[in-house]
C-alpha positions as CSV (number, residue, x, y, z in Angstrom):
1,V,4.8,-10.1,-3.1
2,V,3.3,-7.7,-6.1
3,S,5.8,-5.2,-6.6
4,V,5.2,-2.0,-8.8
5,L,8.1,-0.4,-10.3
6,N,8.3,3.1,-12.2
7,G,11.7,4.1,-11.3
8,Q,11.2,6.6,-8.7
9,M,10.0,3.8,-6.4
10,N,9.4,0.4,-6.3
11,V,6.1,-1.0,-4.1
12,S,5.5,-4.3,-3.0
13,Y,3.3,-6.0,-0.2
14,Y,2.7,-9.4,1.2
15,P,1.3,-11.7,2.1
16,N,-1.2,-11.9,-0.3
17,P,-3.5,-13.6,0.9
18,A,-3.7,-11.7,4.3
19,T,-4.4,-12.7,7.5
20,E,-3.6,-10.8,10.9
21,R,-1.7,-7.8,8.6
22,I,-0.6,-5.9,5.4
23,V,2.9,-5.0,5.0
24,I,4.0,-2.5,2.5
25,S,7.7,-2.1,1.2
26,I,8.3,1.1,-0.5
27,E,11.7,1.7,-2.1
28,S,12.1,5.4,-3.0
29,V,14.5,7.6,-4.7
30,E,13.8,10.3,-2.4
31,N,12.2,11.4,0.9
32,Q,8.2,12.3,0.1
33,L,4.6,12.0,1.9
34,M,2.5,8.9,0.6
35,T,-0.7,8.2,0.7
36,I,-1.8,4.7,1.6
37,S,-5.0,3.6,1.0
38,L,-7.2,0.6,1.2
39,Y,-10.9,0.6,-0.5
40,D,-13.4,-2.4,-0.3
41,M,-15.1,-3.9,-3.8
42,L,-17.5,-1.0,-4.1
43,G,-14.8,1.3,-4.2
44,R,-15.3,2.6,-0.6
45,P,-12.2,3.7,1.7
46,V,-11.9,1.5,4.7
47,Y,-8.3,3.0,5.6
48,V,-6.5,6.1,4.5
49,K,-3.0,6.9,6.0
50,K,-0.2,9.6,5.1
51,T,3.2,8.8,5.6
52,A,6.6,9.9,5.5
53,V,9.0,7.6,3.8
54,N,13.0,8.5,3.4
55,E,15.0,7.8,0.7
56,G,15.9,4.2,0.5
57,S,13.7,1.2,2.2
58,N,10.5,1.8,3.9
59,V,8.2,-0.6,5.6
60,V,4.4,0.2,6.5
61,E,2.5,-2.5,8.6
62,I,-1.6,-2.5,8.5
63,E,-3.4,-4.3,11.1
64,R,-6.1,-6.1,9.5
65,N,-9.7,-5.2,10.6
66,N,-11.7,-8.1,11.2
67,S,-14.8,-6.1,9.3
68,W,-12.4,-6.6,6.4
69,N,-13.5,-9.3,4.2
70,G,-12.9,-10.5,0.4
71,L,-10.7,-8.7,-2.1
72,L,-9.4,-5.4,-0.9
73,I,-7.7,-2.7,-3.4
74,L,-4.3,-0.9,-2.4
75,K,-3.4,2.8,-3.7
76,V,0.1,4.1,-2.9
77,E,-0.3,7.5,-4.0
78,S,3.5,10.2,-3.8
79,E,2.8,13.4,-3.2
80,N,6.0,14.9,-5.1
81,H,4.9,12.6,-8.1
82,S,2.0,11.6,-10.5
83,F,2.6,7.9,-9.5
84,I,0.3,5.6,-8.4
85,A,0.6,1.9,-7.4
86,K,-2.3,-0.3,-7.4
87,G,-2.9,-3.6,-6.1
88,K,-5.5,-6.4,-5.1
89,I,-5.2,-7.8,-1.4
90,R,-7.0,-11.1,-1.0
91,L,-7.9,-11.3,2.9
92,K,-8.4,-14.7,4.3
């Protein structure tokens, strides 16, 4: 579990290393639109999804694509604030 706090939200993701899916947990202080992106180590996007999160606890599950290997960079961006959470996910 890796957590990123900024006062507006708490982002954590697990398991790490990931095998079948990546679970992203977002605690938000307000309803907002988020963009969740995964990038390979060359900076190419392999997954991008806009999702609405509600005030409180939210969970987003991403099924692993078999073409994803090695490390991925996770980026969670808020459209309401200048907030970006980043982390590295190892694939097993």
